[in-house]
C-alpha positions in Angstrom: 117.3 89.8 90.1 118.8 92.9 91.8 118.0 95.1 88.7 114.4 93.9 88.8 114.1 94.8 92.5 115.6 98.2 91.9 113.1 98.9 89.1 110.2 98.1 91.3 111.5 100.2 94.2 111.9 103.1 91.8 108.2 103.2 91.1 107.5 104.5 94.6 110.4 106.9 94.8 109.5 110.6 94.2 113.0 111.1 92.7 112.3 108.6 89.9 108.5 108.2 89.7 106.9 111.3 88.1 103.4 110.3 89.5 104.7 110.7 93.0 105.3 114.4 92.4 101.6 115.0 92.4 101.4 113.8 96.0 102.8 117.2 97.1 99.7 119.0 95.7 97.1 116.9 97.6 98.9 115.8 100.7 97.3 117.3 103.8 98.8 117.0 107.2 96.7 116.2 110.2 97.4 119.7 111.5 96.2 121.3 108.3 93.0 119.2 108.3 92.2 120.2 111.9 92.4 123.9 110.8 89.3 123.5 108.7 85.8 123.4 110.1 84.0 120.1 110.3 82.6 119.1 106.9 79.6 116.9 106.0 79.8 113.5 104.4 80.7 110.0 105.5 84.0 108.2 105.2 85.1 104.6 105.0 88.8 104.3 105.7 90.7 106.8 103.5 87.7 107.3 101.2 84.9 109.9 101.6 81.7 110.5 99.8 80.5 113.8 98.4 76.9 114.2 97.2 75.4 117.6 96.3 71.8 118.2 95.2 70.9 121.5 93.5 67.9 123.2 91.9 68.4 123.8 88.1 67.8 127.3 87.0 64.4 127.6 85.2 64.7 126.8 81.5 68.3 125.6 81.7 67.9 121.9 82.0 68.6 121.4 78.2 71.7 123.6 78.4 72.9 121.5 81.4 72.2 118.3 79.5 74.3 119.6 76.5 77.1 120.5 78.8 77.0 117.1 80.4 77.1 115.5 77.0 80.1 117.6 76.1 81.7 116.5 79.4 80.9 112.8 78.6 82.5 113.2 75.2 85.6 114.8 76.8 86.0 111.8 79.1 88.3 110.2 76.5 90.3 113.4 76.2 93.8 112.7 77.6 93.9 116.2 79.1 90.9 115.4 81.3 92.5 112.1 82.4 95.8 114.0 83.1 93.9 116.6 85.2 92.1 113.9 87.2 95.5 112.3 87.8 96.8 115.7 88.8 94.1 116.0 91.4 95.2 112.6 92.5 92.4 112.0 95.0 89.2 111.4 92.9 88.0 107.8 92.7 84.8 108.4 90.7 82.2 111.0 89.9 78.7 111.1 88.3 76.2 113.8 87.3 72.4 113.2 87.3 69.5 115.3 86.2 66.2 114.3 87.9 62.8 115.4 89.1 61.5 116.3 85.6 64.5 118.4 84.8 64.3 120.5 88.0 67.1 119.1 90.1 70.7 118.1 89.6 72.9 115.7 91.6 76.7 115.5 91.6 78.2 112.6 93.6 81.8 111.5 94.0 84.3 109.6 96.1 87.6 111.1 97.1 90.6 110.8 99.4 91.9 113.3 102.0 90.3 116.4 103.3 87.1 117.9 102.0 88.6 121.4 101.7 91.6 120.1 99.7 89.3 118.2 97.4 87.3 121.4 96.5 90.5 123.5 96.2 92.1 121.0 93.8 89.2 121.2 91.4 89.6 124.9 91.1 93.3 124.5 90.2 93.0 122.2 87.1 91.3 122.1 83.7 88.6 120.1 85.4 87.6 123.2 87.4 86.5 125.0 84.3 84.2 122.1 83.3 83.0 121.8 86.9 82.2 125.5 86.9 80.3 125.3 83.6 78.1 122.4 84.7 77.3 124.0 88.1 76.6 127.4 86.5 73.1 126.0 85.7 72.4 125.6 89.4 70.6 128.3 91.4 72.9 130.4 93.5 76.2 128.8 92.4 78.9 131.4 92.9 81.7 129.7 90.9 84.2 127.2 92.1 86.9 129.8 92.6 84.6 132.1 94.6 85.4 132.5 98.3 81.8 131.5 99.0 81.9 128.3 97.0 82.7 126.0 99.9 79.8 127.4 102.0 77.5 126.9 99.0 78.6 123.2 98.6 78.1 122.6 102.4 74.6 124.1 102.1 73.7 121.7 99.2 75.5 118.6 100.4 73.5 115.7 101.7 75.5 113.1 103.6 74.9 109.5 102.7 73.0 107.3 105.1 75.4 104.5 104.4 78.8 104.7 102.6 80.9 101.6 102.0 84.1 101.3 100.0 85.3 98.0 98.5 88.9 99.1 99.2 88.8 101.5 102.2 92.5 101.3 102.9 93.6 102.3 99.4 94.0 105.8 98.2 93.9 106.7 94.5 97.7 107.2 94.6 98.2 103.8 96.0 96.0 102.2 93.3 98.0 104.0 90.6 101.2 102.8 92.2 99.9 99.2 92.5 98.9 99.3 88.8 102.3 100.5 87.7 104.1 98.0 89.8 101.9 95.2 88.5 102.4 96.3 84.9 106.2 96.5 85.4 106.3 93.1 87.1 104.2 91.4 84.5 106.6 92.8 81.9 109.5 91.3 83.8 107.8 88.0 84.2 107.7 87.6 80.4 111.5 87.9 79.9 113.9 85.0 79.6 116.2 86.8 82.0 113.7 86.5 84.8 113.2 82.8 84.1 117.0 82.4 84.3 117.1 84.3 87.5 114.5 82.0 89.0 116.4 78.9 87.9 119.8 80.3 89.2 120.8 78.3 92.3 122.3 81.5 93.7 118.7 82.8 94.0 117.1 79.6 95.4 116.9 80.9 98.9 115.2 84.1 97.9 112.8 82.3 95.5 111.8 79.8 98.3 110.7 82.5 100.7 107.0 82.7 101.4 107.0 86.3 100.4 108.5 85.6 97.0 106.2 82.7 96.4 103.2 84.8 97.3 104.5 87.4 94.8 104.6 84.8 92.1 101.2 83.5 92.9 99.6 87.0 92.9 101.3 87.7 89.5 99.9 84.6 88.0 96.3 85.1 89.3 
C-alpha cells in the first residue's frame, strides 16, 4: 500500500514527473502579470477565451484553406501534440473561414496570462504553423514581431459570455489528473492491490471516507 501511495505522489513531484518540468515555462507570478497592460477577453476561473477576427488578403482564401488542411492533417503528428503539451496552457483552438472567404476567425481557450500565452506560441513548433496561417491575414506582422501583441489586441473581440465546464482546472491539472487516474487504474487491476485491501493491517485506512471515495471514483 505504501509503494502505491509513493507512486501516486511521485506523479506531482517535479523531481520525478517530467510533465511538471513544463510548468516552469508557463508559470506567471501575480507580480509578472501586473506588469503587463490590461488585455481583452473574458475569464471563468483559471480559463480565458481568445477570439480574433481578421480580413483575409484578397485572393488568398484558397491558400489559407490549404494551410488549414495541412494543419488539420498534422493534428495527429506527435510533434504537434508534444508542442501543445510544452505550451501547457492551451485547452482548445479552432480556425474558421467565413463571410464568403473574406474573413478568418481564430478562437481558443487558455490558462494564465494573455501575454505568456502569445509568447509561448512563438517559442514552439506551433509558432511556425501559427505564423503561416495568419500570414494570409491583412497586416499580420508575424508572431515573433514586437508588434504582434498590439496586432492581436486590435483584432481580438471579447466574448459576450464565456463559461467553462471546469473553471478551476488548468491544463496541467487535467494532465496530472489523467496520469494519476491511469496509474491508479493500473494498480487496481493487480492482485497485490486486492491483497492490500484484504490485509487486516490496512483495514483502518481502507475504512476511511477518503479511501472509500477514492475507490468509488475509480470504479465510476
